[in-house]
py3Dmol code that shows the C-alpha trace and the ligand (Angstrom):
import py3Dmol

protein = """\
ATOM      1  CA  MET A   1     -57.426 -92.662 -12.844  1.00  0.00           C
ATOM      2  CA  THR A   2     -55.752 -95.084 -10.459  1.00  0.00           C
ATOM      3  CA  GLN A   3     -57.810 -96.037  -7.461  1.00  0.00           C
ATOM      4  CA  ALA A   4     -56.049 -97.470  -4.472  1.00  0.00           C
ATOM      5  CA  ARG A   5     -57.578-100.553  -2.982  1.00  0.00           C
ATOM      6  CA  GLY A   6     -58.923 -98.845   0.118  1.00  0.00           C
ATOM      7  CA  GLU A   7     -61.236 -96.738  -2.017  1.00  0.00           C
ATOM      8  CA  ALA A   8     -62.284 -99.553  -4.313  1.00  0.00           C
ATOM      9  CA  ARG A   9     -63.177-101.811  -1.409  1.00  0.00           C
ATOM     10  CA  ARG A  10     -65.052 -99.254   0.545  1.00  0.00           C
ATOM     11  CA  ALA A  11     -67.031 -97.755  -2.301  1.00  0.00           C
ATOM     12  CA  PRO A  12     -69.585-100.541  -2.714  1.00  0.00           C
ATOM     13  CA  LEU A  13     -70.217-100.626   1.025  1.00  0.00           C
ATOM     14  CA  ASP A  14     -70.751 -96.929   1.474  1.00  0.00           C
ATOM     15  CA  ALA A  15     -70.631 -94.769  -1.621  1.00  0.00           C
ATOM     16  CA  SER A  16     -71.129 -91.518   0.300  1.00  0.00           C
ATOM     17  CA  SER A  17     -68.386 -92.470   2.735  1.00  0.00           C
ATOM     18  CA  SER A  18     -67.182 -90.003   5.300  1.00  0.00           C
ATOM     19  CA  GLY A  19     -63.573 -91.256   5.183  1.00  0.00           C
ATOM     20  CA  TRP A  20     -60.731 -88.790   4.733  1.00  0.00           C
ATOM     21  CA  ARG A  21     -60.081 -88.384   1.006  1.00  0.00           C
ATOM     22  CA  ALA A  22     -56.792 -87.580  -0.700  1.00  0.00           C
ATOM     23  CA  SER A  23     -56.842 -86.841  -4.424  1.00  0.00           C
ATOM     24  CA  VAL A  24     -53.644 -86.161  -6.282  1.00  0.00           C
ATOM     25  CA  LEU A  25     -53.063 -84.880  -9.807  1.00  0.00           C
ATOM     26  CA  THR A  26     -49.697 -85.869 -11.206  1.00  0.00           C
ATOM     27  CA  LEU A  27     -47.883 -86.814 -14.396  1.00  0.00           C
ATOM     28  CA  TYR A  28     -46.805 -90.018 -12.614  1.00  0.00           C
ATOM     29  CA  PRO A  29     -49.910 -91.616 -11.050  1.00  0.00           C
ATOM     30  CA  GLU A  30     -48.117 -94.966 -10.903  1.00  0.00           C
ATOM     31  CA  MET A  31     -45.953 -93.512  -8.104  1.00  0.00           C
ATOM     32  CA  PHE A  32     -49.024 -93.815  -5.843  1.00  0.00           C
ATOM     33  CA  PRO A  33     -49.781 -95.222  -3.336  1.00  0.00           C
ATOM     34  CA  GLY A  34     -46.062 -96.104  -3.203  1.00  0.00           C
ATOM     35  CA  PRO A  35     -44.923 -95.727   0.403  1.00  0.00           C
ATOM     36  CA  LEU A  36     -48.460 -94.749   1.422  1.00  0.00           C
ATOM     37  CA  GLY A  37     -49.495 -98.347   0.716  1.00  0.00           C
ATOM     38  CA  GLN A  38     -47.154 -99.650   3.461  1.00  0.00           C
ATOM     39  CA  SER A  39     -47.256 -99.852   7.232  1.00  0.00           C
ATOM     40  CA  LEU A  40     -49.838 -97.873   9.212  1.00  0.00           C
ATOM     41  CA  ALA A  41     -50.984 -95.675   6.331  1.00  0.00           C
ATOM     42  CA  GLY A  42     -51.315 -98.699   4.036  1.00  0.00           C
ATOM     43  CA  ASP A  43     -53.285-100.690   6.605  1.00  0.00           C
ATOM     44  CA  ALA A  44     -55.607 -97.729   7.137  1.00  0.00           C
ATOM     45  CA  LEU A  45     -55.988 -97.340   3.356  1.00  0.00           C
ATOM     46  CA  ARG A  46     -57.018-100.980   2.979  1.00  0.00           C
ATOM     47  CA  GLN A  47     -59.422-100.635   5.915  1.00  0.00           C
ATOM     48  CA  GLY A  48     -61.057 -97.633   4.254  1.00  0.00           C
ATOM     49  CA  VAL A  49     -60.105 -95.145   6.990  1.00  0.00           C
ATOM     50  CA  TRP A  50     -58.924 -92.943   4.148  1.00  0.00           C
ATOM     51  CA  SER A  51     -58.915 -93.162   0.367  1.00  0.00           C
ATOM     52  CA  LEU A  52     -56.496 -92.143  -2.334  1.00  0.00           C
ATOM     53  CA  GLU A  53     -56.987 -91.293  -5.996  1.00  0.00           C
ATOM     54  CA  ALA A  54     -54.117 -90.442  -8.317  1.00  0.00           C
ATOM     55  CA  GLY A  55     -55.273 -88.790 -11.523  1.00  0.00           C
ATOM     56  CA  ASN A  56     -53.055 -88.320 -14.562  1.00  0.00           C
ATOM     57  CA  ILE A  57     -52.690 -84.718 -15.762  1.00  0.00           C
ATOM     58  CA  ARG A  58     -51.740 -86.118 -19.156  1.00  0.00           C
ATOM     59  CA  GLU A  59     -55.298 -87.339 -19.737  1.00  0.00           C
ATOM     60  CA  GLN A  60     -56.073 -83.691 -20.505  1.00  0.00           C
ATOM     61  CA  GLY A  61     -52.937 -83.230 -22.621  1.00  0.00           C
ATOM     62  CA  LEU A  62     -53.192 -81.695 -26.074  1.00  0.00           C
ATOM     63  CA  GLY A  63     -53.064 -83.479 -29.401  1.00  0.00           C
ATOM     64  CA  ARG A  64     -51.918 -86.906 -30.346  1.00  0.00           C
ATOM     65  CA  HIS A  65     -48.941 -86.691 -27.967  1.00  0.00           C
ATOM     66  CA  ARG A  66     -51.060 -85.461 -25.053  1.00  0.00           C
ATOM     67  CA  ARG A  67     -48.736 -82.543 -24.573  1.00  0.00           C
ATOM     68  CA  VAL A  68     -48.942 -80.905 -21.141  1.00  0.00           C
ATOM     69  CA  ASP A  69     -46.080 -78.395 -21.193  1.00  0.00           C
ATOM     70  CA  ASP A  70     -44.611 -75.617 -23.267  1.00  0.00           C
ATOM     71  CA  THR A  71     -41.668 -73.226 -23.234  1.00  0.00           C
ATOM     72  CA  PRO A  72     -41.644 -70.383 -20.692  1.00  0.00           C
ATOM     73  CA  ALA A  73     -42.965 -67.039 -21.859  1.00  0.00           C
ATOM     74  CA  GLY A  74     -40.049 -64.604 -21.772  1.00  0.00           C
ATOM     75  CA  GLY A  75     -37.553 -67.362 -22.425  1.00  0.00           C
ATOM     76  CA  GLY A  76     -35.289 -69.273 -20.093  1.00  0.00           C
ATOM     77  CA  PRO A  77     -34.611 -72.913 -19.397  1.00  0.00           C
ATOM     78  CA  GLY A  78     -37.049 -75.748 -18.928  1.00  0.00           C
ATOM     79  CA  MET A  79     -40.720 -76.216 -19.566  1.00  0.00           C
ATOM     80  CA  VAL A  80     -43.899 -75.059 -17.848  1.00  0.00           C
ATOM     81  CA  ILE A  81     -47.148 -77.001 -17.358  1.00  0.00           C
ATOM     82  CA  ARG A  82     -49.837 -75.253 -19.410  1.00  0.00           C
ATOM     83  CA  CYS A  83     -52.673 -73.527 -17.555  1.00  0.00           C
ATOM     84  CA  ASP A  84     -55.388 -74.840 -19.882  1.00  0.00           C
ATOM     85  CA  VAL A  85     -54.204 -78.438 -19.404  1.00  0.00           C
ATOM     86  CA  ALA A  86     -53.805 -78.065 -15.629  1.00  0.00           C
ATOM     87  CA  ALA A  87     -57.249 -76.466 -15.298  1.00  0.00           C
ATOM     88  CA  ALA A  88     -58.911 -79.165 -17.421  1.00  0.00           C
ATOM     89  CA  ALA A  89     -57.286 -81.841 -15.235  1.00  0.00           C
ATOM     90  CA  ILE A  90     -58.485 -80.112 -12.066  1.00  0.00           C
ATOM     91  CA  ASP A  91     -62.024 -79.589 -13.389  1.00  0.00           C
ATOM     92  CA  ALA A  92     -62.308 -83.221 -14.483  1.00  0.00           C
ATOM     93  CA  ALA A  93     -60.770 -84.814 -11.388  1.00  0.00           C
ATOM     94  CA  TRP A  94     -62.029 -82.513  -8.632  1.00  0.00           C
ATOM     95  CA  PRO A  95     -65.612 -81.551  -9.505  1.00  0.00           C
ATOM     96  CA  LEU A  96     -67.279 -78.941  -7.310  1.00  0.00           C
ATOM     97  CA  PRO A  97     -68.773 -78.794  -4.760  1.00  0.00           C
ATOM     98  CA  ASP A  98     -65.819 -80.180  -2.846  1.00  0.00           C
ATOM     99  CA  ALA A  99     -65.021 -78.891   0.628  1.00  0.00           C
ATOM    100  CA  ARG A 100     -61.414 -80.063   0.480  1.00  0.00           C
ATOM    101  CA  PRO A 101     -58.587 -77.530   0.240  1.00  0.00           C
ATOM    102  CA  ARG A 102     -56.795 -77.530  -3.117  1.00  0.00           C
ATOM    103  CA  LEU A 103     -53.059 -77.445  -2.683  1.00  0.00           C
ATOM    104  CA  LEU A 104     -50.188 -77.020  -5.094  1.00  0.00           C
ATOM    105  CA  MET A 105     -46.898 -78.497  -3.917  1.00  0.00           C
ATOM    106  CA  SER A 106     -44.387 -75.729  -4.537  1.00  0.00           C
ATOM    107  CA  PRO A 107     -41.045 -74.599  -3.104  1.00  0.00           C
ATOM    108  CA  ARG A 108     -42.522 -71.080  -3.087  1.00  0.00           C
ATOM    109  CA  GLY A 109     -45.390 -72.098  -0.839  1.00  0.00           C
ATOM    110  CA  GLU A 110     -46.130 -71.718   2.821  1.00  0.00           C
ATOM    111  CA  PRO A 111     -43.805 -74.157   4.602  1.00  0.00           C
ATOM    112  CA  ALA A 112     -45.732 -77.196   5.843  1.00  0.00           C
ATOM    113  CA  THR A 113     -46.026 -77.324   9.626  1.00  0.00           C
ATOM    114  CA  GLN A 114     -47.618 -79.716  12.079  1.00  0.00           C
ATOM    115  CA  GLY A 115     -50.261 -77.017  12.610  1.00  0.00           C
ATOM    116  CA  LEU A 116     -51.199 -77.195   8.916  1.00  0.00           C
ATOM    117  CA  VAL A 117     -51.175 -81.005   9.074  1.00  0.00           C
ATOM    118  CA  ARG A 118     -53.510 -80.990  12.090  1.00  0.00           C
ATOM    119  CA  ALA A 119     -55.921 -78.644  10.320  1.00  0.00           C
ATOM    120  CA  LEU A 120     -55.911 -80.771   7.141  1.00  0.00           C
ATOM    121  CA  ALA A 121     -56.346 -84.022   9.073  1.00  0.00           C
ATOM    122  CA  ALA A 122     -59.347 -82.562  10.909  1.00  0.00           C
ATOM    123  CA  GLY A 123     -61.068 -81.704   7.595  1.00  0.00           C
ATOM    124  CA  PRO A 124     -62.598 -83.827   4.823  1.00  0.00           C
ATOM    125  CA  GLY A 125     -59.302 -84.489   3.047  1.00  0.00           C
ATOM    126  CA  VAL A 126     -57.075 -82.797   0.549  1.00  0.00           C
ATOM    127  CA  ALA A 127     -56.704 -82.329  -3.217  1.00  0.00           C
ATOM    128  CA  ILE A 128     -53.076 -81.889  -4.276  1.00  0.00           C
ATOM    129  CA  PHE A 129     -51.622 -80.839  -7.627  1.00  0.00           C
ATOM    130  CA  CYS A 130     -48.031 -81.986  -8.189  1.00  0.00           C
ATOM    131  CA  GLY A 131     -45.859 -79.772 -10.349  1.00  0.00           C
ATOM    132  CA  ARG A 132     -43.026 -80.975 -12.603  1.00  0.00           C
ATOM    133  CA  PHE A 133     -40.484 -79.283 -14.877  1.00  0.00           C
ATOM    134  CA  GLU A 134     -40.053 -75.584 -13.974  1.00  0.00           C
ATOM    135  CA  GLY A 135     -43.536 -75.526 -12.468  1.00  0.00           C
ATOM    136  CA  ILE A 136     -46.983 -74.549 -13.614  1.00  0.00           C
ATOM    137  CA  ASP A 137     -48.399 -71.495 -15.406  1.00  0.00           C
ATOM    138  CA  GLU A 138     -49.085 -68.907 -12.695  1.00  0.00           C
ATOM    139  CA  ARG A 139     -52.596 -68.120 -13.964  1.00  0.00           C
ATOM    140  CA  VAL A 140     -54.096 -71.474 -12.980  1.00  0.00           C
ATOM    141  CA  ILE A 141     -53.050 -71.012  -9.344  1.00  0.00           C
ATOM    142  CA  GLY A 142     -55.426 -68.078  -8.932  1.00  0.00           C
ATOM    143  CA  ALA A 143     -58.065 -69.313 -11.351  1.00  0.00           C
ATOM    144  CA  ARG A 144     -58.523 -72.648  -9.546  1.00  0.00           C
ATOM    145  CA  GLY A 145     -57.857 -71.436  -6.012  1.00  0.00           C
ATOM    146  CA  LEU A 146     -54.704 -73.432  -5.344  1.00  0.00           C
ATOM    147  CA  THR A 147     -52.816 -72.824  -2.090  1.00  0.00           C
ATOM    148  CA  GLU A 148     -49.078 -73.310  -2.478  1.00  0.00           C
ATOM    149  CA  VAL A 149     -47.474 -75.502   0.181  1.00  0.00           C
ATOM    150  CA  SER A 150     -43.763 -76.249   0.466  1.00  0.00           C
ATOM    151  CA  LEU A 151     -42.041 -79.177   2.093  1.00  0.00           C
ATOM    152  CA  GLY A 152     -39.130 -76.939   3.032  1.00  0.00           C
ATOM    153  CA  ASP A 153     -36.318 -74.942   1.486  1.00  0.00           C
ATOM    154  CA  ILE A 154     -35.187 -77.672  -0.862  1.00  0.00           C
ATOM    155  CA  VAL A 155     -35.927 -78.153  -4.554  1.00  0.00           C
ATOM    156  CA  LEU A 156     -37.413 -81.494  -5.567  1.00  0.00           C
ATOM    157  CA  ALA A 157     -37.861 -82.618  -9.157  1.00  0.00           C
ATOM    158  CA  GLY A 158     -41.625 -82.916  -8.726  1.00  0.00           C
ATOM    159  CA  GLY A 159     -44.441 -82.515  -6.228  1.00  0.00           C
ATOM    160  CA  GLU A 160     -45.169 -86.239  -5.766  1.00  0.00           C
ATOM    161  CA  ILE A 161     -42.821 -86.987  -2.878  1.00  0.00           C
ATOM    162  CA  ALA A 162     -43.834 -83.751  -1.178  1.00  0.00           C
ATOM    163  CA  ALA A 163     -47.517 -84.714  -1.577  1.00  0.00           C
ATOM    164  CA  MET A 164     -46.834 -88.175  -0.143  1.00  0.00           C
ATOM    165  CA  ALA A 165     -45.049 -86.663   2.841  1.00  0.00           C
ATOM    166  CA  LEU A 166     -47.926 -84.291   3.536  1.00  0.00           C
ATOM    167  CA  ILE A 167     -50.558 -87.023   3.128  1.00  0.00           C
ATOM    168  CA  GLU A 168     -48.642 -89.398   5.398  1.00  0.00           C
ATOM    169  CA  ALA A 169     -48.375 -86.727   8.088  1.00  0.00           C
ATOM    170  CA  CYS A 170     -52.168 -86.217   7.897  1.00  0.00           C
ATOM    171  CA  VAL A 171     -53.124 -89.901   7.762  1.00  0.00           C
ATOM    172  CA  ARG A 172     -51.215 -90.805  10.920  1.00  0.00           C
ATOM    173  CA  LEU A 173     -53.392 -88.292  12.805  1.00  0.00           C
ATOM    174  CA  LEU A 174     -56.689 -89.800  11.613  1.00  0.00           C
ATOM    175  CA  PRO A 175     -58.623 -91.542  14.391  1.00  0.00           C
ATOM    176  CA  GLY A 176     -57.740 -95.221  14.608  1.00  0.00           C
ATOM    177  CA  VAL A 177     -54.582 -95.088  12.490  1.00  0.00           C
ATOM    178  CA  MET A 178     -52.033 -94.968  15.281  1.00  0.00           C
ATOM    179  CA  GLY A 179     -52.350 -97.531  18.036  1.00  0.00           C
ATOM    180  CA  LYS A 180     -51.812 -95.263  20.985  1.00  0.00           C
ATOM    181  CA  ASP A 181     -53.109 -91.711  20.845  1.00  0.00           C
ATOM    182  CA  ALA A 182     -50.605 -90.552  23.468  1.00  0.00           C
ATOM    183  CA  SER A 183     -47.721 -91.381  21.172  1.00  0.00           C
ATOM    184  CA  ARG A 184     -48.691 -88.562  18.862  1.00  0.00           C
ATOM    185  CA  ILE A 185     -49.431 -85.973  21.508  1.00  0.00           C
ATOM    186  CA  GLU A 186     -45.907 -86.089  22.914  1.00  0.00           C
ATOM    187  CA  GLU A 187     -44.137 -85.968  19.580  1.00  0.00           C
ATOM    188  CA  SER A 188     -41.966 -83.263  18.113  1.00  0.00           C
ATOM    189  CA  PHE A 189     -43.869 -80.027  17.443  1.00  0.00           C
ATOM    190  CA  GLU A 190     -47.108 -81.090  19.119  1.00  0.00           C
ATOM    191  CA  ALA A 191     -46.270 -78.916  22.114  1.00  0.00           C
ATOM    192  CA  GLY A 192     -44.120 -76.504  20.116  1.00  0.00           C
ATOM    193  CA  LEU A 193     -41.028 -78.428  21.252  1.00  0.00           C
ATOM    194  CA  LEU A 194     -38.741 -80.995  19.699  1.00  0.00           C
ATOM    195  CA  GLU A 195     -39.092 -84.438  21.199  1.00  0.00           C
ATOM    196  CA  TYR A 196     -36.959 -85.688  24.087  1.00  0.00           C
ATOM    197  CA  PRO A 197     -34.431 -88.493  23.372  1.00  0.00           C
ATOM    198  CA  HIS A 198     -35.504 -92.138  23.389  1.00  0.00           C
ATOM    199  CA  PHE A 199     -33.702 -95.186  24.739  1.00  0.00           C
ATOM    200  CA  THR A 200     -34.435 -98.903  24.853  1.00  0.00           C
ATOM    201  CA  ARG A 201     -32.603-102.109  25.758  1.00  0.00           C
ATOM    202  CA  PRO A 202     -29.770-102.908  26.238  1.00  0.00           C
ATOM    203  CA  ARG A 203     -29.278-100.908  29.412  1.00  0.00           C
ATOM    204  CA  GLU A 204     -25.644-100.325  28.549  1.00  0.00           C
ATOM    205  CA  TRP A 205     -24.236-100.348  25.030  1.00  0.00           C
ATOM    206  CA  GLU A 206     -20.660 -99.609  23.895  1.00  0.00           C
ATOM    207  CA  GLY A 207     -20.039 -97.988  27.254  1.00  0.00           C
ATOM    208  CA  ARG A 208     -23.084 -95.742  26.946  1.00  0.00           C
ATOM    209  CA  ALA A 209     -25.716 -96.077  29.648  1.00  0.00           C
ATOM    210  CA  ILE A 210     -29.398 -95.191  29.596  1.00  0.00           C
ATOM    211  CA  PRO A 211     -29.903 -92.079  31.801  1.00  0.00           C
ATOM    212  CA  GLN A 212     -30.504 -93.328  35.343  1.00  0.00           C
ATOM    213  CA  VAL A 213     -33.736 -91.393  35.841  1.00  0.00           C
ATOM    214  CA  LEU A 214     -35.440 -93.378  33.060  1.00  0.00           C
ATOM    215  CA  LEU A 215     -34.781 -96.597  34.998  1.00  0.00           C
ATOM    216  CA  SER A 216     -35.986 -95.167  38.301  1.00  0.00           C
ATOM    217  CA  GLY A 217     -39.690 -95.934  37.867  1.00  0.00           C
ATOM    218  CA  ASP A 218     -40.403 -92.452  39.270  1.00  0.00           C
ATOM    219  CA  HIS A 219     -42.920 -91.143  36.744  1.00  0.00           C
ATOM    220  CA  ALA A 220     -42.870 -87.541  37.902  1.00  0.00           C
ATOM    221  CA  SER A 221     -39.076 -87.340  37.683  1.00  0.00           C
ATOM    222  CA  ILE A 222     -39.139 -89.017  34.273  1.00  0.00           C
ATOM    223  CA  ALA A 223     -41.700 -86.524  32.991  1.00  0.00           C
ATOM    224  CA  ALA A 224     -39.664 -83.613  34.364  1.00  0.00           C
ATOM    225  CA  TRP A 225     -36.451 -84.936  32.797  1.00  0.00           C
ATOM    226  CA  ARG A 226     -38.135 -85.402  29.429  1.00  0.00           C
ATOM    227  CA  ARG A 227     -39.606 -81.929  29.523  1.00  0.00           C
ATOM    228  CA  ALA A 228     -36.233 -80.400  30.404  1.00  0.00           C
ATOM    229  CA  GLU A 229     -34.511 -82.333  27.611  1.00  0.00           C
ATOM    230  CA  ALA A 230     -37.174 -81.271  25.091  1.00  0.00           C
ATOM    231  CA  GLU A 231     -36.692 -77.648  26.107  1.00  0.00           C
ATOM    232  CA  ARG A 232     -32.903 -77.894  25.978  1.00  0.00           C
ATOM    233  CA  LEU A 233     -32.903 -79.500  22.513  1.00  0.00           C
ATOM    234  CA  THR A 234     -35.384 -76.960  21.191  1.00  0.00           C
ATOM    235  CA  ARG A 235     -33.337 -74.039  22.557  1.00  0.00           C
ATOM    236  CA  GLU A 236     -30.154 -75.467  21.037  1.00  0.00           C
ATOM    237  CA  ARG A 237     -31.476 -76.579  17.659  1.00  0.00           C
ATOM    238  CA  ARG A 238     -34.662 -74.685  16.887  1.00  0.00           C
ATOM    239  CA  PRO A 239     -34.903 -71.466  18.890  1.00  0.00           C
ATOM    240  CA  ASP A 240     -37.383 -70.263  16.237  1.00  0.00           C
ATOM    241  CA  LEU A 241     -39.932 -72.782  17.588  1.00  0.00           C
ATOM    242  CA  ILE A 242     -39.765 -71.198  21.033  1.00  0.00           C
ATOM    243  CA  THR A 243     -40.426 -67.737  19.607  1.00  0.00           C
ATOM    244  CA  ARG A 244     -43.342 -69.146  17.652  1.00  0.00           C
ATOM    245  CA  ARG A 245     -44.896 -70.991  20.603  1.00  0.00           C
ATOM    246  CA  GLY A 246     -48.410 -69.905  21.481  1.00  0.00           C
ATOM    247  CA  LYS A 247     -48.891 -68.549  17.985  1.00  0.00           C
ATOM    248  CA  GLN A 248     -49.567 -72.024  16.566  1.00  0.00           C
ATOM    249  CA  PRO A 249     -53.159 -72.845  15.657  1.00  0.00           C
TER     250      PRO A 249
END
"""
ligand_1 = """\
26
SAH
N -38.533 -73.823 -10.870
C -39.000 -74.060 -9.547
C -38.721 -75.489 -9.112
C -39.556 -76.499 -9.830
S -39.352 -78.089 -9.191
C -38.331 -73.102 -8.581
O -37.186 -72.747 -8.802
O -38.961 -72.734 -7.596
C -40.705 -78.934 -9.936
C -41.878 -79.180 -9.038
O -41.460 -79.908 -7.902
C -42.569 -77.963 -8.483
O -43.530 -77.451 -9.380
C -43.235 -78.518 -7.239
O -44.485 -79.121 -7.528
C -42.279 -79.597 -6.802
N -41.410 -79.157 -5.694
C -40.089 -78.882 -5.773
N -39.600 -78.516 -4.587
C -40.623 -78.568 -3.718
C -40.750 -78.291 -2.321
N -39.724 -77.882 -1.578
N -41.962 -78.442 -1.756
C -43.029 -78.839 -2.482
N -42.973 -79.119 -3.802
C -41.786 -78.988 -4.421
"""
view = py3Dmol.view(width=600, height=400)
view.addModel(protein, "pdb")
view.setStyle({"model": 0}, {"cartoon": {"style": "trace"}})
view.addModel(ligand_1, "xyz")
view.setStyle({"model": 1}, {"stick": {}})
view.zoomTo()
view.show()
């Protein structure tokens, strides 16, 4: 089991720590923390705001070769992660009681939304199983209470990058991770709208000027312009978000 430095440093200080905990089961634990060790998430990891464990499913593999997969029942291409191996990995790495939701990254899952991210970030953390090959034996999903979550209608080669994306989205919402709290309230999706466009210096670039209102210093007009732009962009690009507004948790 690989322990990221945030966890290792914090553990001796406070073994029963209340920090947000992410545990991942994967065939490639060396992929972690990867990008989660950089920038804001990495700083917060080293400060012990959150912790990360990446366990290797292969530790529970069968036989001398630590085999984790087998051919699909009914035939067809590819390989499937065995339910007995997956369950043994889960039971060893995520002992109960554990209040954290158990997720399986899966293109068949509920599409991840900022509402889901907010709910996960507000809880004790998350335990995520990363699939590989064709996926995992269906029986373990029910038997170990895994909730399938998708990163979107794309097919990745494994759940690791999807897990990292979900964890990063949660970590940036943890108290103290982002410098200015306002900068996450106004972002895309937080109000059920896409974000308004941003500009910075220079004032004019390749013949393109910053919209005059943003240079006016009139805060009410700026707020109104941004709101109108957010609504226009959402109507044009993601009308589904407008229909869904109010229904978000
Ligand atoms: N045979 C599957 C695809 C398997 S891809 C199918 O057709 O649906 C291998 C693994 O990558 C999956 O088990 C899952 O863990 C991960 N994965 C692929 N696409 C994903 C997505 N959009 N969201 C989350 N995880 C994904």
